[in-house]
C-alpha positions in Angstrom: 127.7 95.9 -57.2 124.9 95.6 -55.0 121.4 96.9 -55.0 121.0 99.4 -52.0 117.6 100.4 -51.9 114.6 100.2 -54.1 115.4 102.0 -57.4 118.8 102.7 -56.4 121.9 100.7 -57.8 125.5 101.7 -56.3 128.4 101.2 -58.3 131.5 102.1 -56.5 130.7 105.7 -55.1 127.9 106.2 -57.6 124.4 105.9 -57.1 122.2 105.0 -60.1 118.6 105.8 -60.5 116.2 106.0 -63.7 116.7 106.3 -67.0 117.2 109.6 -69.1 118.0 108.4 -72.3 119.0 105.0 -74.1 120.8 104.6 -77.3 122.6 101.6 -79.3 125.4 101.8 -77.4 124.8 103.2 -73.9 121.9 103.9 -71.1 122.3 107.6 -69.6 121.3 107.4 -66.1 120.4 110.1 -63.5 123.3 109.6 -61.0 124.4 110.6 -57.7 128.1 111.2 -56.5 128.3 109.9 -53.0 131.6 111.3 -51.0 132.8 111.7 -47.8 131.4 114.0 -45.0 128.3 114.1 -46.4 129.3 115.4 -50.1 127.0 114.7 -52.7 126.2 115.3 -56.5 123.8 114.8 -59.2 125.7 113.5 -62.3 124.5 111.7 -65.7 126.2 108.3 -65.9 126.5 106.8 -69.3 126.4 103.3 -68.7 127.5 101.0 -71.6 125.8 98.1 -72.8 126.6 94.7 -71.3 127.7 93.5 -74.6 130.3 96.0 -75.1 131.3 96.2 -71.8 132.7 92.6 -72.3 134.4 93.4 -75.0 137.9 94.1 -73.8 139.5 96.0 -77.0 136.1 97.9 -77.2 136.7 99.2 -73.6 140.0 99.6 -73.9 140.0 102.2 -76.8 136.5 103.7 -75.1 138.8 104.1 -72.0 141.4 105.9 -73.9 139.3 108.2 -75.8 137.5 109.3 -72.8 140.8 109.8 -70.5 141.7 112.5 -73.7 137.8 114.0 -73.5 138.5 114.5 -70.0 140.8 117.2 -70.6 138.1 119.8 -72.6 137.0 122.5 -70.2 135.0 124.7 -72.0 131.2 126.3 -71.7 129.9 124.3 -74.7 131.2 121.1 -73.9 129.6 118.6 -71.0 132.8 117.4 -68.9 133.7 114.2 -68.3 134.3 114.1 -64.4 135.0 110.2 -64.3 135.4 106.9 -65.9 135.0 103.6 -64.3 135.6 99.9 -65.6 134.4 97.8 -62.7 132.5 94.7 -62.1 131.7 93.9 -65.8 130.3 97.7 -65.9 131.9 100.6 -67.7 130.7 103.8 -66.7 131.3 107.7 -68.0 130.0 109.9 -65.5 129.2 113.4 -66.8 128.1 116.6 -65.4 124.4 116.9 -65.2 123.2 119.8 -67.7 119.4 120.8 -66.7 117.8 121.0 -70.0 116.8 119.0 -73.3 118.3 117.1 -76.0 118.3 119.2 -79.3 116.8 115.8 -81.4 113.7 115.9 -78.6 113.1 119.8 -79.2 113.0 119.3 -83.0 110.9 116.7 -82.7 108.2 118.3 -80.6 108.7 121.6 -83.0 107.9 119.2 -85.7 104.7 117.5 -84.1 103.5 121.1 -83.7 104.7 122.0 -87.1 107.0 124.8 -86.0 110.3 126.2 -86.8 112.7 128.2 -84.6 113.6 131.5 -85.2 116.8 131.9 -87.2 118.4 133.8 -84.5 117.9 130.8 -81.8 119.3 128.1 -84.6 122.3 130.2 -85.2 122.7 131.0 -81.4 122.6 127.1 -80.7 124.8 125.6 -84.0 127.4 128.6 -83.3 127.8 127.1 -79.4 128.3 123.5 -81.1 131.0 125.0 -83.4 133.1 127.0 -80.8 132.4 123.7 -78.3 134.4 121.8 -81.4 137.2 124.1 -82.0 138.0 123.9 -78.5 138.1 120.1 -78.8 140.2 120.3 -82.2 142.8 122.3 -80.6 142.9 120.7 -77.2 146.6 119.8 -76.1 148.3 117.7 -73.5 150.4 118.3 -70.6 153.4 119.0 -72.7 151.7 121.0 -75.4 151.3 118.7 -78.2 147.7 118.2 -80.2 145.5 115.4 -78.6 144.3 115.4 -82.3 140.7 115.0 -80.7 137.6 114.3 -83.7 134.2 114.0 -82.1 133.1 111.8 -85.2 129.8 112.1 -84.1 128.0 115.3 -84.1 124.7 114.6 -84.3 121.1 116.4 -82.5 121.3 113.5 -80.0 124.5 114.5 -78.9 123.7 118.2 -78.1 122.1 119.5 -75.0 120.1 122.6 -74.8 120.4 123.8 -71.3 117.7 125.6 -69.5 120.3 128.6 -69.6 120.1 128.7 -72.9 123.5 126.9 -74.1 123.9 124.2 -76.5 126.8 122.1 -75.4 127.9 118.9 -76.8 128.5 115.5 -75.4 130.2 112.4 -76.1 133.8 113.8 -77.1 136.5 110.7 -77.9 133.5 108.0 -77.8 132.8 107.4 -81.8 136.2 106.6 -82.7 135.8 103.7 -80.0 132.3 103.1 -81.3 133.2 102.9 -85.1 135.2 99.5 -84.7 132.2 98.0 -83.7 130.4 96.6 -86.7 126.4 97.7 -87.4 124.2 94.5 -86.6 120.9 93.9 -87.7 119.4 93.1 -84.4 119.9 97.1 -83.6 122.4 97.2 -80.6 124.7 99.2 -82.5 123.4 101.6 -84.9 125.7 103.7 -86.5 124.5 107.7 -87.4 125.0 107.6 -91.5 123.1 110.5 -91.9 125.7 112.8 -90.1 128.9 111.6 -91.6 131.2 113.2 -94.0 131.7 111.1 -97.4 135.4 110.6 -96.6 134.3 109.0 -93.1 131.9 106.3 -94.8 134.8 105.8 -97.0 136.6 105.2 -94.1 139.5 107.3 -95.5 141.7 109.7 -93.1 140.0 111.8 -91.3 140.3 114.8 -89.5 138.1 117.8 -87.9 136.5 118.7 -91.1 134.3 115.7 -90.5 132.9 117.6 -87.5 132.2 120.4 -89.2 130.4 118.6 -92.1 128.1 116.9 -89.4 127.6 120.4 -88.1 126.6 121.9 -91.3 123.8 119.0 -91.1 122.8 119.6 -87.7 122.2 123.4 -88.9 120.2 122.4 -92.0 117.7 120.1 -90.0 117.3 122.8 -87.1 116.5 125.7 -89.9 114.2 123.6 -91.3 113.0 120.5 -88.6 113.2 117.9 -91.4 116.1 115.0 -92.1 118.7 116.1 -94.5 119.5 112.6 -95.5 117.1 109.9 -95.1 115.7 106.8 -96.7 114.0 103.4 -96.3 117.5 101.4 -95.9 120.8 102.4 -94.7 122.2 101.8 -98.2 119.6 104.6 -99.5 121.4 106.7 -96.9 125.0 106.2 -97.6 124.0 107.0 -101.3 122.5 110.2 -100.5 125.5 111.2 -98.4 128.3 110.1 -101.1 126.2 110.8 -104.3 123.1 112.5 -104.3 122.4 116.3 -104.4 122.5 117.9 -101.1 119.8 120.5 -101.3 119.8 124.1 -99.8 117.5 124.9 -97.1 115.5 126.8 -99.1 114.2 124.0 -101.0 112.2 123.1 -98.0 110.1 126.3 -97.9 112.2 128.4 -95.3 112.7 131.5 -96.1 116.7 132.0 -95.5 119.2 134.9 -95.9 121.2 134.5 -99.0 124.7 134.8 -97.0 123.0 132.1 -94.3 122.5 129.5 -97.5 125.6 130.1 -98.9 128.0 129.3 -95.7 125.7 126.3 -95.3 126.3 124.8 -98.4 130.1 125.8 -98.1 129.9 123.5 -94.7 128.0 120.6 -96.6 130.9 120.5 -99.2 131.9 116.7 -100.0 135.6 117.9 -100.9 136.8 118.5 -97.3 138.9 121.1 -98.9 136.3 123.4 -99.9 134.9 123.5 -96.2 135.9 126.2 -93.5 139.2 125.0 -92.6 138.4 125.3 -88.7 134.8 124.9 -86.8 135.5 128.5 -85.7 135.4 130.0 -89.1 132.3 128.5 -89.3 131.2 130.0 -86.6 132.2 133.4 -87.3 130.3 133.2 -91.0 127.4 131.8 -89.3 127.2 134.7 -87.0 127.9 137.3 -89.4 124.8 135.9 -91.6 122.3 135.7 -88.6 123.4 137.3 -85.8 123.0 134.7 -82.6 120.0 135.2 -80.1 121.4 135.6 -76.3 121.3 132.7 -74.0 118.3 134.4 -72.2 116.5 134.5 -75.1 117.3 130.7 -75.6 116.4 130.1 -72.3 112.7 131.5 -72.7 112.1 129.8 -76.0 113.4 126.5 -75.0 110.7 127.2 -71.4 108.1 127.7 -74.3 109.0 124.5 -76.4 110.0 122.2 -73.9 108.8 123.0 -70.4 106.9 120.0 -69.6 110.1 118.1 -70.2 112.1 120.7 -68.2 109.5 120.3 -65.3 109.4 116.6 -64.8 113.5 116.3 -65.2 113.6 118.7 -62.5 111.1 117.0 -60.4 113.2 114.1 -60.9 116.3 115.7 -59.7 114.7 116.9 -56.6 113.1 113.7 -55.7 116.6 111.9 -55.8 118.4 114.5 -53.8 115.2 114.8 -51.2 115.7 110.8 -50.7 119.8 111.2 -50.6 119.6 113.8 -48.4 116.8 112.7 -45.6 118.1 108.6 -46.1 114.8 107.5 -47.1 114.2 104.7 -49.5 114.0 106.9 -52.6 110.8 106.8 -55.0 110.2 104.7 -58.2 113.0 106.2 -60.5 113.5 103.2 -62.3 111.6 104.0 -65.1 112.0 107.4 -66.6 108.4 108.8 -65.5 108.6 106.9 -62.1 109.7 109.8 -60.1 106.9 112.3 -61.2 104.3 109.7 -60.5 105.2 108.3 -57.2 106.3 112.3 -56.0 102.8 113.2 -57.1 101.2 111.0 -55.1 99.2 111.7 -51.8 101.5 109.6 -49.4 104.8 111.1 -50.7 103.5 114.5 -50.5 102.9 113.5 -46.5 106.3 111.9 -46.4 108.0 115.3 -47.8 106.2 116.8 -44.5 106.8 114.0 -41.8 109.2 111.7 -43.4 106.9 109.1 -42.7 103.9 108.3 -44.9 101.1 107.9 -42.4 97.8 106.5 -43.5 94.8 109.1 -43.3 92.5 108.6 -40.5 88.9 106.8 -40.9 86.2 109.4 -41.7 83.8 110.4 -39.0 86.4 109.7 -36.2 88.2 112.5 -36.2 85.7 114.3 -33.6 84.7 111.8 -31.3 88.6 111.2 -30.7 88.9 114.9 -30.1 86.4 115.0 -27.4 87.8 112.0 -25.7 91.0 113.4 -25.6 89.8 116.7 -24.0 88.0 114.9 -21.8 90.7 112.6 -20.5 92.7 115.7 -20.2 89.8 117.6 -17.8 89.6 114.2 -15.8 93.2 114.3 -15.1 93.5 117.8 -14.8 90.7 118.0 -12.2 92.2 115.0 -10.2 95.7 116.8 -10.3 94.1 119.6 -8.6 92.0 117.9 -6.0 95.4 116.2 -4.9 97.6 119.5 -4.5 94.5 120.7 -2.7 94.3 118.1 0.0 97.8 118.4 0.4 97.5 121.6 1.8 95.1 119.5 5.1 96.2 116.1 5.4 94.5 115.5 9.1 91.0 115.8 9.2 89.6 119.0 10.5 88.8 119.5 14.4 85.2 118.7 15.6 82.9 121.2 16.5 82.7 122.9 20.0 80.6 121.2 22.4 78.6 124.3 23.4 76.8 123.8 20.0 73.0 123.0 20.4 71.9 119.4 21.5 69.6 119.2 18.7 72.4 119.9 16.1 73.6 116.1 15.3 77.4 115.2 15.7 78.6 115.5 11.5 81.0 112.6 10.3 84.2 113.5 9.2 83.1 113.6 5.6 79.3 114.6 5.3 77.1 113.2 3.0 76.2 114.6 -0.2 72.4 115.7 -0.3 70.3 113.3 -2.9 69.5 116.6 -5.0 70.6 119.9 -3.5 68.6 122.4 -5.0 71.1 125.1 -5.6 74.4 123.1 -5.5 76.9 123.9 -8.3 76.3 121.1 -11.5 78.9 118.6 -11.4 79.2 116.8 -14.7 80.4 113.2 -14.6 83.6 112.0 -17.1 82.8 110.8 -20.3 82.5 107.5 -21.3 84.1 105.9 -24.5 80.4 105.4 -25.9 80.3 109.3 -26.3 78.6 110.9 -29.3 80.9 111.6 -32.1 78.7 114.9 -32.8 78.4 116.6 -29.6 81.8 116.6 -27.8 81.4 115.6 -24.1 82.1 118.6 -21.7 85.2 118.9 -19.6 85.0 117.7 -15.6 86.0 120.5 -13.7 85.0 119.3 -10.1 85.1 115.6 -9.3 82.7 114.2 -6.7 83.4 113.1 -3.4 84.9 109.5 -2.9 82.6 107.2 -1.0 85.9 105.1 -0.5 88.0 107.9 1.0 86.2 109.0 4.2 89.0 111.6 5.3 89.3 113.3 2.0 86.9 115.8 1.0 86.9 118.2 -2.3 87.7 121.6 -0.9 86.1 123.3 -3.9 82.4 121.6 -3.3 81.8 124.1 -0.7 77.7 124.3 0.0 76.3 127.7 0.5 74.6 128.7 4.1 70.8 128.6 2.3 71.5 125.1 0.6 70.7 123.0 3.4 70.2 124.7 7.0 71.7 123.5 10.1 72.3 120.0 8.2 75.3 120.2 8.5 75.5 122.9 11.0 79.1 124.4 9.4 80.9 124.8 6.2 84.4 124.5 5.0 86.7 127.4 3.7 89.3 127.2 1.3 91.9 126.0 3.8 89.7 123.3 4.9 88.7 124.7 8.5 85.2 124.0 9.7 83.1 127.3 10.2 80.1 126.7 12.5 77.0 128.8 10.7 75.7 131.5 13.0 72.1 130.7 12.1 73.1 127.5 14.2 74.3 128.7 17.1 
């Protein structure tokens, strides 16, 4: 196991990132399956706590149950993709579901003193029941029943996807967890409030313990209250095994009599009085309250948990972007790390260029632009002069001898008049001390150089009226001297 990059931990072919949730048995992480040829996939990785991963008996039972559960394929079950036990780590790799857990949804509703519509509750629990039935009926390669019982149906193990489907987690895990004693330090906490009475008495169990737990989840989804609660585990155990089980109407919820009747049947302490199968319970629930369609559930979830969905989607995008670009991932070691890092200005710039560049100092942008333009003008003018001079490398011939004696013989390069009254203005190249508020002009015609007596800038052609007969000629665009008519 190696820490490959900041915020990323590699275990085998999987990369682990920040936490999604944490419980008494394991921590669930965002993860990436990294395959050959650039293949990758976002997954959810359940990572056993170290004290459990070091228990060989527990690990063996956990792996056996997980392999059985990996055979489940149903729209209302989150499939297990892989199981890894290596380097003192035990990982359960699951499909990543974009959504929110039912327990968090109910907590949010409780804070706002709201309840879900009955049709929404019916849709969610019907999905749970159909997933349970698929697990209870699962068979091996030879057609023999696998005997899968979830044993831990609770709001924590129900995901509500953004598409509006309820999906069950952790099939086959609770049997392994059942052998671990409940400790006082909070490492392992049994969900006594969702266990059937026969499960608490440690008697023979079958699929009907899952039906009892599903009925408890339905009661709490309708009322947004705990059905069994107390100050201690013993108090909860006494309520489940001996106390009166109140109907949902006692919590002030207006429910149809048919819904209340089927719900109390699912909560019967005697397993023989409950529904025979999870599908039978689902059919009774659908008859009592027709379930909402998936798109209705999806819209409802977006209303009650929109912020959580957006935050999680942002985290996944940050992970996928880091994996695709090869950059060091953002701070994803904490649940909120991706959001804080991805919303920072430097991260926004890195999304554009791949490198987070610091902003330029204030007040220097205009001066820098002016210097760049001025330098471009100087270089451009020099190149133009070089090209034009290349057409006439030798000096032009001297004027004819029949010119008047009064006309002095001009040197190869005439000296520039001190202040020609009508000559075209020439702007000197700007220096590095140019004003930041007034960009310097771009030089278009460089002055003739005193150090190059054989070269003349062809564009600096004096007009005939500018200096009389001093000199007595002009230079055309081809570099040829022409005697001024008035000087003949």
